[in-house]
N, C-alpha and C positions, 0 to 999 in steps of 0.2 A: 400416400396422399399427405399433402401439407396444407396447412392454413395458417395465416398470420393475422391475428386479431389486434386491432388498435383500439384503445379504450374510448375513442370518440365514436363508438358504435360503428366502426368501419372494418370491413374485411379486405385486406390487401393480398391479392394473389401474387405469388412470386417471391423470390428470396430478398431482393433489394429493390427498393422503389425510388426513382429519381424524380418524381413529380415535384413541383415547387414546394408543396407542403412538407415533403419528407426530405428535402435537400438542404444542406447548409453550405454556404460559400465563404471561403476565407481568402483574403488578399494578403499575400506575402511578397517580399521582394524577390527579384529574379533569381539570385544565387540560392536562396532557400528552396525555391521551386525546383531548380536544377538538381540539387542534392537529393531532394525528396524523390524526384522522378527516377534518378539513378538507383536509389535504394529499392524503389518498387520494381525496377526492372530486374533486380537480382533475384535468382531462384533460390537463394540460400535460406531465406526465412519463410516468407509466405508469398504465394502468387497474389496478384491483385486483379481479380476479375472485374469486368465492367458492370456497371449498374444496368438493371433491366427497368424499362419503363412500360408499365402495363396499365390498361384502362379498366380492368375488371375489378372495380372497387364498389362494394355493395354494403349498405347499412344493415346491421343485424337488428332483428326485432327484439323486443323486451323478453319474449318467451325464449328465444334462442340464447340470449345472454343469461337468463335464469338457469339454463341447464348446466352452466359452468360453475354455479355457486358451490355445490358440494365438493367439487374438486379443488376449488379455491381454498376452502376450509381445510381440506386434507393437506394441501401444500403449506398452509400457515401453521398447522399443527406440528409440522416437522421441526419447527424451531423449539419445540418444547423438549425438556429433558427426557431421556428414555425412561426414567423412573415414573413419569406420568403417562407416557404413551403406552407403556406395557399394560397398564390397567385402565387406560383411556379416561384419565382424570385431569386433563390439561385445561379445563375450563371452557370458555366460549367456543374455541375452535373444535374441541372434542364434542361438546354438547350439540353442535350443529349437525353432526353425523352420529347421533346417539346410539344407533344400532350396530355400529362398527365393532368388530371382534378382533382385537390385536392378537398377533401371532408371535412377533419378535421385534426387538428394537435394539439399537446400539449406538456407538460413537461417543465421543467425549466433548464435541463442540469446538475442539481446538485442533489437535492433530488429525482427528477423524471427525467428519461432519456427522451430526445426528442422522439417524434413519429409522424407519419402522416399516413393518409389513403386517397386513391383516386382511380381513374380509368384510365387505359391505353387503349385507343381505338385500337392502333396498335397491342397490345398484347392480347386484349380482356380479360383483367383480372383486378380485384381489386388488388391494391398493399397495403400491410401493411409493414411499415418499422420502425425499432427501432434504436435509436442512439447507436453507439458503444462508446468506450472510449480508452484511451491510455494504454500501457502495465502496467505502474505503478499503474493505478487505477483498471484495470481488475484483476490484481494479488491480489489486496487488497481483492476483493470479493472472489477470488479463494483460498485465504490462511488465511482469518480471522476466527474469532470464528464461523461465520456462515457456516463454512465448514461442520458442522454437518448435516447429512441427515435428511430430514423430509418428511412426506407424503404430497401429494398435497391437497389443500383446497377442502374439499368435496362439499362445496356450489358452487365453481367455476368449479369443475371437477366431476360432478355427475357420479356415476357408475364406476369410476376408482378405482382400488384396493388400499387400504391403504398400501399395500406392495410396491407400486410404489413410489420410493423416489427421491427427487431432492435436490440439493444444496440449503440450507436455504436462502442464500443471493440472488441467482438468482430467487428463487420462490417468495421472497418478492418483488423484482423489477417488476416481471410480474404482480403481484396482484395489484400494484399501478395504472396501466392503463387498466386492463383487461376489465372492464365494459365499459369504454369510447371507447376503440378500438372496442369492440363488437358492440356497438351502431353505430359507424361510418361505420363499414363494412356492417351492415344491411342496412344503408342508401344508401351506394354506390351500393349495389346489387339492391336495389329497384329502384334507379334513373337511372341505366344504363342497367338493365336486365342482369346483369353479371351471368355467369355460372362457373367462376373460380376465386379463390382467391390465390394470391401469397404473401408469407411472406418472408421478407428479413431482414438481419441485419449483422453487423460486430462486432466481439469481444463480449463485454457484450451484445450488441444489438442482436447478433446471439443467445446467450443463452436465452434471453427473447423471441426471435422469435421462437425458438424451442418449448418452453413451450406454446407459443401462438398457435403453430401448433397442439398441443394436445388439447388446450382449445377451440379454435373456432369451430372445427367440432362437438364438443359436443353440441353446441348451434345453429348451422346453418346447414340446410339440403338443398338438391337440387343443390349443387354446388360441384366442386372438389377443392382440395387444393394441393399446392405444396410450397416448401420452398427452398430458396437458402441462405446458411449460410456461412459467410466468417470469417476465423480465430477464430473459435468457441472453447471455452474451453469445457471440460467434464461437463455435466450438471446434470446427475443423476446416479443412481446405475444400476445394472444389470437388474432389473425389469423394470426400466424406459427405458433403451436401448431396451429391448425386446418389450415393448409397442410401442415405436417409430417405430421399424422395422415392426411391424404388422399393424400400423395405419397411419403412416406419410410418405408422398412422399417427401423426402428431399435430397438435394445435399449439401455436406460439402466441401468447397473449402479452401485449406490450402496452404500458400505461403512459399516455401522453408523451412528454419529452424525456422519458427515462434514458439516462446516458448509457446504462450497461449494455443494451442490445447492440450498440455500435462499437463496442470494444471486442477484441483487441484492436487498438489504433495506435500502438506504440511507435510505429514507424514515423508517422507525422510528428509526434511529440519529440522523438529523439532527433530527427532531422532538424526541426526548427530550433531545438535547444542547442544543439551543437553548432549549427551555422551561426545562430545569433550570439552564442557565447564566444565564438572566435571568428569574427568577420575577416574579410580579405586584408592583407597586410597594409594596403594603402589606407584602410580605415583607422588604423592605430594612430593615436594622437600623442602629442607630448604631454608631460605631466602638468604643464601649465594650463592646458585646456580643460574646462569643466567636463566631467564625464556625462554621457547621455546614453540613451538606450541603444544607440547604434554604433558606439565607439568604445574602444578600450583604452585604458592608460597603459603606457609602457614606461615603467620606471626602473631605475637601477636596483638590482637585488644585492643582498648581502649574505655572506655565509654565516651559518649559525655554528658556534664552536661546539666541540664535544661536551665540554662542561655545561653549556647551556642546554644541549639536547638532554643530557642526563638529569638536569634539574626538573624536567617535565615528567620523569618516571612516576613519582607518586601520584600526580594528577592523572596520568594515563591509567594507572591501576584503579583509581577511584571511578574513572569514566567507564572502565571495562566491566565492572562487577555488579551493577544493579540487577542484571538478569539472574543472579544467584538467589534472589527472592528476599522479601522482608524478614522472614524468620532467620535465615542465615546471616543477613546483614546486621540485625539487631544483636545477634550472638557473636558477630564478627568471626564467623566460622566458614571460611572458604579458602581455597588454595592460594588465590591471589591476595587474600586478606593478610596473609603472612608477610607480604612485602611491606605493609604498613602496620606493624604490630602495635605501634604506639597509639593508633587511632581509637577514639572512644565513640561508639555509636550513640545517638540520642533518640532518633526516631526513624521509622521507615514505613512505607505504605505502597499502595498500588497493587493491581492484580495481574499486570502484564498483558491484559486484554483491553478492557475498557479504559483503564487508567494505567499509564506507564509507571513502572516501579521507580521509586525514589528513596533516597536515604539522606539523613543529615547527621553530622557528628563533628567532633573536634580533633584536629591533629596538632599536638603540642610542638612537634618539630617545625611545622610551618606556622604555628601560632595562628591558625585560621579555622573558622567554621567551614566545613565542606558540605556542599549541596550537590548531589549527583542524580542524574536522570537516566533511565534505561534507554538504550538505543534499540535499533531494530535492523534486520537485514534489508537488502535492497528490495526484496519481494514485498515487504510490508511498508517500506518507506515510500516507494514510488507512487502508491495510490494517493497518499496525501499530497504528493507533488503534482499530480495530474488530474485529480478529481475536481468536482464542482467547488470544493472548498478552496481552490486555487485563488479565489477572489481576494484581493487586498481589502481589508476592512480596518476601521479604527479600533484601537484597544479599548476595552471596557472601562468606562469612567469610574465604575465602582472599584475595580481592581487597580486602576492606574489613575488616581485622582490628579487633576491638573494637566494631564497629557494632552497635547495638541491633537485635534481631530485630523490633522494632516499627516500624522505619523501612523502609517498603516503596516499591518502584518498579515501574513498568510492566515486565512480564517481557520483552517484546520489545525495549524500549529498553535494558534492562540487558544483555540478550544481545548486542545490537549493540555496546555499549560494551566488553563483555568480549573481543570478537574482536580488538581492537587495544590492549587495556589494557597488556599487557607491553611491546610495542615503544614505545608512547607514553611510558610511565614511564621507560624506559631513555633515550630521546631527550631528555626533559626534564632528567633528571639530568646527562646529558652536556653539554647547553647551559648549564645553571646553572654547572657547573664550568668550562667553557671560557670563558664570558663574565663570570664572577665576579658573578653577580646572584642575588638572592633573590626576584625578582618573577616571577610567572607569570600570564599572561592566557590564558583559555580562551574560544574563540568558536565559534559555529556557527549555522547557519540551518536551520529546519525540523527534520527528523530529526537533523541535525547539532547543533541547539540542545539537543535532548533528551540526546544523547550527551555534549555539552559539560557539561551540568549534573551528570550522573553522574560524568563524568571529573574534574570539579573536586573532587568528594568523594573520588574514588579517589586523586588526587594529594595532596590535603590529608592523608589518613591515612597516606601512604607517603613524604612528603617531610619534611625537618626542620621543626620547629615555628616556626622563624624565617621560613619562606617566607610571603610575602604573595601574595594572590590577587585577581584580578578576573575575573568571569564576565560576558561580554557575548553575549547571544543575540538572534536575530532570528526572529520568526514561530514561536516554540517552543510545542509543546503542553504540557499538564500532564504531569508526569513521575512524580510519586509521591503518597503520601498526606500528610495534615496533618503527621505526624511528620517526614516527609522535608522538607516546606516549612519547618517550624520549625528543623530542623537546618541548612538552608541559611541561614536568617535569622541564627541564632546564631553560625555558624562563618564566615560571609562577610558580616559587618556592613557595610552601606553599600558593598558591593563587587559587587552583583548588578544587572545592567541588562538587563531583558527588553523588547526593543523590538518593538512590535506596530504593524503598518501598517493603519490605517483599519478596514475590515470583514473583515480576514483571519479565515477560519473556523478555521484550525488551532489557535490558542490557546484555543478553547473546547472542545477535545477533550483527553483522553477526558472523558466526562460526570462531573460531580461526584457524581451519585447512586451511582457505583461507588467513591467514596472518594478521588478524585483532587483535588488542590488545588495551586494555584500558590504559589510563594514570593513574597516582596516584590520590588519593583524594577521594576514595569512603567513603561515610557515609551511613551506612545501617540501615534502620528502621526495627526492629525485630517485631515479633508477639505481644510482650507485649508493643509495641510502644516506647520502649527505643531505643536510637541511639547508634551505635558503629562506631568508626573510624577503617577502614580496610586498613592499609598501603600496598603498592605494587600495581603492575599492575593488577594481576589476583589472588587475595587472596582467597585461598580455605578453609580458616577457617570456621567452622560451623556457626559462627555468621555473616558471610558476605553473600553477594548475591549468590555467586557460591556455598557456603555451604548450603544455603537454598534450592537450586534446585539441589539436589544430583544426580538425574537422571530423565529420562522422566516419570518414574512412581511416582515421588514425586511432580508432577505438574498437575494441572487440569484446565479446561476452566474457572472455578470459579475464579482462580487466576488472570485472565485478569483484574479484577476489581482493583487489586493492582497498575496497571499502572497509573490510574488516581488519586491516592492518597487515603486518604488525607496525606499530608506531613506536619507534625507538626500541624494537625488539619485543614489544608487548602486543599480542593480539587482543582484539576485543572479545568479550564473552567471559562467563564465569570461570 
């Protein structure tokens, strides 16, 4: 039995609803549609079932809605640290179900989502809850390389057909805690004589809980199961959905225009991005023509000498190592740190979760203050590229005084930069004063590259006009609109170096159709490991990044490895 609840007090029967209220329409040019349809026709990734249009839509009464309240609190409590759910001291969400008796909890909230198991006397049910996550992280799992369908683990799901497929990332997350959760549920049933098990979760936690709703009944008999799932993404294929319909008693609750329940939707995003990043050959214009959202520049490229490539090695190391963590960076204690032994760290910060790790110091060989921001892998970068923060917005006038409101950047990237803006600026000022230098170099990889571009502008408008800058980024996405790109060109002339490795997908995001545009300065690493300089904002020459990704059929999941390098022989990472 399945129910889908929409929080406008409406119950929608069926998996997908195509009534006007639930349907969105996008107009794209014909070649994008053609590519998208071709991708959807391919059986390799996911099948694309048609939408159902049903009329059985009924409002829920206040009394019916109220029955979900305790389960909502249980789902919310899964965000709390296990140290508080073990003794049920997590505050409001715990107090709402004050008679709850915890049995076990675990997870670290990073590599393993939080979870807990216990018994509710008032509801006469064992409760299993899995931590959710915010939109930027859930979309990572929903749109990363793990989007590929896979069968359920036969040792955990005995007897389930191999044709039943789930999202690889969600399946992996559930497997990490499956046996611990099973043991805790068995303990709770034995301790309290329970006859019912209720599984709850929100967002990523809802996806894990749905797979648990398939898993637990295969190993526990003599009890009934029910699931309450909030803001849940699509978890599996048609066969999985059919299995859930036949075996799982679940209620899916969706709030208003929540984006998460309609992902994974990576196919449309990829198709549009690739097609719009590399239009048909006849759309490529000469350099004299002003670039626009539907045309590329095709400019002559120039080889980069071995000596020039080697000159980037210290910057590559600086961009690679923020993930080593602030403690190691302040002590300059990491393997790659040995490549730049003369460096003196000044400050470091960030937690690698909410705030990207960063560090500031001085390199006497380069006579420059170095500012570096942590990058991230594709699975965590793509969310920022495709989530609701994709909107272009003006830079904060508090952080960027005097900046034209027409200069726009990706809202998510700007927010990420703002979280460390003040301590980074303070550290740079301190380093410039301590080492008597007016040179500042800002580096970063991936998300760190996007932050580095915005940080370069922030430092530019807040440091003395005599300060000189160099921006060196690796595998960076598009960060802002054409006005932002033009600002970078005019205020950092011949001082921006955007290094892109082979068929790295990240630099073709976000799509140009949304108004994003790269600044000058691309250096492209070709398959033969030679480097070429690609003048212009969006150079469609075959030797440049956009030329390498000619269309969606010229790219594969294996090319995701290009994002991490190596760059001049140096891979990203600590």
